[in-house]
C-alpha positions as semicolon CSV with decimal commas, in nm:
position;residue;x (nm);y (nm);z (nm)
1;M;8,408;10,793;11,280
2;L;8,406;10,701;11,214
3;P;8,629;10,930;11,276
4;S;8,349;11,170;11,230
5;F;8,116;11,316;10,978
6;F;8,385;11,443;10,746
7;F;8,574;11,122;10,715
8;E;8,268;10,922;10,641
9;A;8,062;10,823;10,352
10;Y;7,791;11,000;10,179
11;R;7,685;10,814;9,872
12;L;7,368;10,616;9,873
13;R;7,367;10,247;9,810
14;K;7,143;10,110;9,536
15;V;6,793;10,240;9,606
16;P;6,460;10,119;9,461
17;L;6,257;10,343;9,230
18;I;5,992;10,476;9,467
19;E;6,246;10,563;9,735
20;S;6,471;10,720;9,473
21;L;6,193;10,946;9,351
22;R;6,110;11,058;9,706
23;I;6,473;11,155;9,769
24;I;6,510;11,329;9,434
25;G;6,181;11,515;9,483
26;R;6,265;11,656;9,824
27;G;6,625;11,721;9,721
28;S;6,505;11,924;9,421
29;L;6,276;12,134;9,640
30;N;6,551;12,190;9,898
31;W;6,797;12,291;9,628
32;L;6,559;12,555;9,497
33;A;6,460;12,673;9,847
34;E;6,823;12,683;9,966
35;R;6,758;12,432;10,241
36;P;7,027;12,171;10,314
37;I;7,023;11,850;10,114
38;V;7,218;11,663;10,384
39;V;7,233;11,720;10,759
40;S;7,482;11,535;10,976
41;F;7,371;11,498;11,336
42;E;7,685;11,443;11,543
43;V;7,500;11,285;11,834
44;T;7,813;11,248;12,050
45;D;8,169;11,377;12,056
46;A;8,294;11,065;12,237
47;C;8,444;10,773;12,050
48;T;8,567;10,421;12,117
49;C;8,866;10,469;11,884
50;Y;9,165;10,703;11,868
51;C;9,206;10,716;11,491
52;R;9,523;10,867;11,353
53;H;9,333;11,084;11,106
54;C;9,075;11,222;11,348
55;D;9,058;11,464;11,641
56;H;8,786;11,268;11,820
57;G;8,872;10,980;12,049
58;G;8,793;10,859;12,397
59;P;8,536;10,991;12,646
60;R;8,394;11,343;12,632
61;D;8,154;11,553;12,840
62;E;7,810;11,430;12,731
63;S;7,600;11,630;12,978
64;H;7,481;11,885;12,721
65;N;7,388;11,645;12,442
66;L;7,051;11,686;12,275
67;K;6,782;11,450;12,400
68;P;6,607;11,227;12,143
69;A;6,285;11,432;12,128
70;E;6,480;11,753;12,064
71;Y;6,582;11,628;11,718
72;R;6,224;11,676;11,596
73;R;6,263;12,054;11,606
74;Y;6,570;12,037;11,381
75;M;6,396;11,809;11,135
76;E;6,093;12,038;11,112
77;A;6,313;12,341;11,047
78;L;6,572;12,190;10,811
79;R;6,371;11,919;10,628
80;P;6,678;11,744;10,479
81;C;6,628;11,461;10,233
82;V;6,933;11,276;10,370
83;V;7,050;11,256;10,731
84;Q;7,369;11,114;10,877
85;V;7,365;10,999;11,238
86;S;7,732;11,022;11,331
87;G;7,977;11,127;11,600
88;G;8,227;11,047;11,747
89;E;8,082;10,699;11,774
90;P;7,701;10,717;11,772
91;L;7,659;10,369;11,920
92;L;7,796;10,507;12,246
93;R;7,453;10,670;12,285
94;N;7,231;10,417;12,462
95;D;6,933;10,609;12,325
96;V;7,052;10,611;11,961
97;V;6,751;10,403;11,851
98;E;6,517;10,666;11,997
99;I;6,717;10,941;11,828
100;V;6,666;10,766;11,494
101;R;6,293;10,727;11,558
102;N;6,260;11,098;11,629
103;I;6,458;11,190;11,317
104;K;6,241;10,967;11,098
105;G;5,910;11,056;11,262
106;G;5,745;10,751;11,109
107;S;5,817;10,872;10,755
108;K;6,014;10,719;10,467
109;L;6,222;11,037;10,446
110;P;6,481;11,143;10,528
111;Y;6,702;10,868;10,392
112;T;6,903;10,800;10,707
113;I;7,262;10,674;10,730
114;L;7,432;10,554;11,046
115;V;7,802;10,640;11,030
116;S;7,991;10,420;11,276
117;N;8,313;10,229;11,330
118;W;8,096;9,930;11,434
119;S;8,308;9,850;11,739
120;L;7,985;9,831;11,943
121;M;7,759;9,689;11,672
122;T;7,575;9,361;11,729
123;Q;7,308;9,183;11,529
124;E;7,050;9,294;11,784
125;K;7,151;9,662;11,753
126;Y;7,158;9,634;11,374
127;L;6,803;9,499;11,360
128;A;6,675;9,753;11,615
129;L;6,825;10,041;11,417
130;R;6,680;9,907;11,092
131;E;6,338;9,890;11,256
132;A;6,378;10,248;11,385
133;G;6,450;10,374;11,033
134;I;6,818;10,343;10,941
135;D;6,835;10,294;10,563
136;Q;7,211;10,254;10,530
137;F;7,496;10,153;10,758
138;S;7,830;10,317;10,675
139;V;8,119;10,118;10,822
140;S;8,477;10,245;10,829
141;L;8,754;10,024;10,691
142;D;9,106;10,165;10,660
143;F;9,289;9,839;10,589
144;P;9,175;9,492;10,477
145;D;9,343;9,324;10,775
146;E;9,455;9,384;11,136
147;R;9,638;9,703;11,039
148;H;9,292;9,855;11,073
149;D;9,317;9,796;11,450
150;D;9,649;9,976;11,477
151;F;9,530;10,275;11,271
152;R;9,228;10,314;11,498
153;A;9,396;10,206;11,824
154;Y;9,127;9,946;11,888
155;P;9,256;9,588;11,918
156;G;9,030;9,322;11,770
157;L;8,820;9,562;11,563
158;Y;8,904;9,406;11,227
159;R;8,821;9,052;11,344
160;H;8,491;9,184;11,482
161;L;8,408;9,333;11,141
162;E;8,526;9,023;10,959
163;D;8,280;8,814;11,159
164;L;7,985;9,053;11,183
165;V;7,966;9,225;10,844
166;P;7,936;8,908;10,630
167;R;7,694;8,757;10,882
168;L;7,460;9,058;10,865
169;T;7,500;9,080;10,489
170;K;7,350;8,731;10,464
171;L;7,025;8,868;10,609
172;G;6,974;9,015;10,262
173;H;6,896;9,380;10,333
174;D;7,172;9,523;10,111
175;D;7,219;9,823;10,340
176;I;7,587;9,806;10,442
177;V;7,848;10,030;10,276
178;L;8,215;10,015;10,367
179;N;8,378;10,355;10,371
180;S;8,752;10,382;10,316
181;C;8,922;10,715;10,370
182;I;9,221;10,732;10,132
183;T;9,542;10,830;10,310
184;S;9,913;10,800;10,240
185;E;9,909;10,496;10,468
186;N;9,649;10,293;10,277
187;V;9,670;10,422;9,919
188;G;9,833;10,096;9,817
189;E;9,535;9,904;9,960
190;I;9,261;10,065;9,749
191;G;9,222;9,754;9,536
192;A;9,252;9,512;9,828
193;I;8,978;9,699;10,014
194;A;8,757;9,665;9,705
195;D;8,833;9,291;9,711
196;K;8,731;9,277;10,075
197;A;8,400;9,452;10,005
198;R;8,328;9,195;9,734
199;E;8,426;8,911;9,966
200;W;8,193;9,037;10,239
201;G;7,912;9,106;9,991
202;V;7,878;9,478;10,063
203;N;7,904;9,807;9,876
204;L;8,206;10,039;9,894
205;C;8,263;10,415;9,904
206;Y;8,599;10,593;9,901
207;S;8,656;10,928;10,069
208;A;8,961;11,155;10,085
209;Y;9,175;11,248;10,384
210;S;9,184;11,611;10,495
211;A;9,459;11,752;10,713
212;R;9,233;12,027;10,842
213;R;9,092;11,818;11,125
214;T;9,422;11,729;11,295
215;G;9,666;11,964;11,123
216;C;9,877;11,662;11,027
217;R;9,972;11,648;10,659
218;D;10,161;11,319;10,694
219;Y;9,856;11,126;10,571
220;F;9,785;11,356;10,276
221;L;9,890;11,221;9,935
222;S;10,145;11,462;9,791
223;T;10,452;11,286;9,649
224;P;10,468;11,177;9,283
225;E;10,493;10,816;9,399
226;Q;10,179;10,843;9,613
227;L;9,983;11,012;9,335
228;A;10,095;10,747;9,087
229;Q;9,973;10,477;9,327
230;L;9,640;10,655;9,366
231;N;9,584;10,679;8,992
232;A;9,688;10,321;8,923
233;H;9,462;10,177;9,192
234;L;9,164;10,394;9,102
235;D;9,210;10,294;8,737
236;S;9,190;9,932;8,848
237;V;8,879;9,997;9,057
238;E;8,710;10,183;8,771
239;A;8,773;9,885;8,542
240;R;8,583;9,663;8,783
241;R;8,256;9,857;8,781
242;D;7,947;9,660;8,685
243;Q;7,569;9,693;8,682
244;T;7,539;9,630;9,057
245;N;7,699;9,970;9,137
246;W;7,882;9,809;9,430
247;I;8,139;10,091;9,405
248;V;7,902;10,372;9,487
249;N;8,126;10,671;9,407
250;A;8,038;10,826;9,073
251;P;8,324;10,820;8,818
252;T;8,321;11,201;8,825
253;T;8,371;11,194;9,202
254;L;8,676;10,968;9,181
255;E;8,819;11,185;8,905
256;A;8,772;11,494;9,121
257;T;8,936;11,309;9,412
258;R;9,246;11,258;9,199
259;R;9,255;11,634;9,125
260;Y;9,206;11,717;9,493
261;F;9,520;11,530;9,592
262;A;9,718;11,644;9,287
263;N;9,633;12,012;9,346
264;G;9,653;12,002;9,724
265;G;9,293;12,118;9,766
266;T;8,960;12,196;9,599
267;P;8,796;12,541;9,617
268;G;8,426;12,624;9,593
269;C;8,287;12,454;9,904
270;K;7,914;12,505;9,980
271;A;7,925;12,398;10,345
272;G;7,643;12,557;10,541
273;L;7,419;12,576;10,237
274;R;7,404;12,233;10,070
275;F;7,507;12,046;10,385
276;L;7,567;12,126;10,748
277;V;7,637;11,973;11,087
278;V;7,425;11,977;11,401
279;T;7,661;11,934;11,694
280;A;7,590;11,706;11,989
281;D;7,474;12,005;12,195
282;G;7,251;12,147;11,919
283;A;7,453;12,417;11,744
284;L;7,466;12,448;11,365
285;Q;7,810;12,436;11,204
286;P;7,880;12,461;10,831
287;C;8,098;12,152;10,866
288;S;8,272;11,959;11,142
289;M;8,608;12,120;11,065
290;Q;8,482;12,479;11,070
291;F;8,387;12,572;11,425
292;H;8,153;12,861;11,347
293;R;7,849;12,794;11,566
294;Y;7,500;12,929;11,504
295;P;7,159;12,872;11,665
296;L;6,907;12,680;11,458
297;E;6,710;12,999;11,399
298;E;7,010;13,173;11,240
299;R;7,094;12,940;10,954
300;T;7,046;13,220;10,699
301;R;7,308;13,422;10,886
302;M;7,547;13,124;10,864
303;I;7,496;13,113;10,487
304;R;7,557;13,486;10,459
305;E;7,854;13,508;10,695
306;F;8,027;13,177;10,627
307;T;7,917;13,017;10,302
308;G;7,917;13,343;10,110
309;R;8,276;13,418;10,214
310;N;8,421;13,070;10,251
311;Q;8,764;13,029;10,091
312;C;8,851;12,693;10,249
313;D;8,973;12,433;9,999
314;E;9,118;12,184;10,247
315;C;8,885;11,889;10,207
316;Y;8,710;11,681;9,947
317;V;8,514;11,455;10,177
318;S;8,231;11,241;10,049
319;I;7,938;11,470;10,130
320;R;8,107;11,768;9,976
321;S;8,221;11,576;9,669
322;Y;7,862;11,479;9,601
323;L;7,701;11,817;9,661
324;D;7,959;12,040;9,492
325;K;7,816;11,934;9,158
326;S;7,568;12,138;8,958
327;F;7,204;12,050;9,003
328;P;7,165;11,909;8,649
329;Q;7,474;11,690;8,691
330;L;7,365;11,573;9,035
331;L;7,018;11,485;8,910
332;W;7,150;11,307;8,600
333;E;7,399;11,095;8,793
334;N;7,136;10,988;9,044
335;V;6,877;10,903;8,781
336;S;7,100;10,745;8,520
337;G;7,331;10,526;8,715
338;F;7,338;10,544;9,090
339;F;6,980;10,470;9,188
340;S;6,838;10,130;9,106
341;F;6,519;10,144;8,906
342;S;6,404;9,805;9,022
343;S;6,183;9,667;9,291
344;S;6,474;9,533;9,495
345;G;6,818;9,650;9,606
346;K;7,008;9,434;9,359
């Protein structure tokens, strides 16, 4: 997704006041009611890429996938304030626009993010998905040049992004966020990727590699040299923050990302409670790297059996990094700096 849900972004772009208040309001109610804040619908397990840091890739059996209308039942039961439409590669679903319409149900909420590698994106698909209700497009970028193609085993992908992303940015919707998963391969490119986001006129979110998905620790930052590179480049990125919030990670999130790599993990995950995954065939999972499957009607059992006993510390992906925070901290960060209290996106 993207490799998939766990390698992709969850941080909202700059959001106008009214929309911000809707999200904060429902999120506050869900927090108190112990409903999920974020739900990731993995609408397909198939993908166009074979990314080195992901266990998805290539064609999969799609015969048991949920149909578009079936997503309404999940929305009525879970009532998330933020939804990710992810995969695999969600644009492989020819009915992805209808899926989005059923998730949105004609409402402003949930705030809905399409998480995609954009290999199949066109201007026509972009506009159709916007009309259906996509609020934010999360686009993976591992390298600021053709090395991106090699990492994802998809020739020509970088040139496609280099042409399409700036062209769609010029439409003025301010709804595209590059997501860069930090690995040992691209840690030296953190600053260059920020430069590329600026050049293309889009926002940027960093996430952290987890070895849990593939079992491969080669891409995990662990040596003193790699950690020094991480800190130096994140220091440089932090120094470039400005009032546009084009780097959407909170400073506290990037600081916690440094600790995650330095310590080799981060305990205290709330997967299954604050966020969860709905698989392509309709099962609930606490996350996409924990294959404990539950029917929709048994979410409370998932919280009791998994979340209450979870000792996993093997990821610090973007959704988790956002929702691990205390409610007061989460509310303050959203209100004070990472939602735009203006009538427009910028």
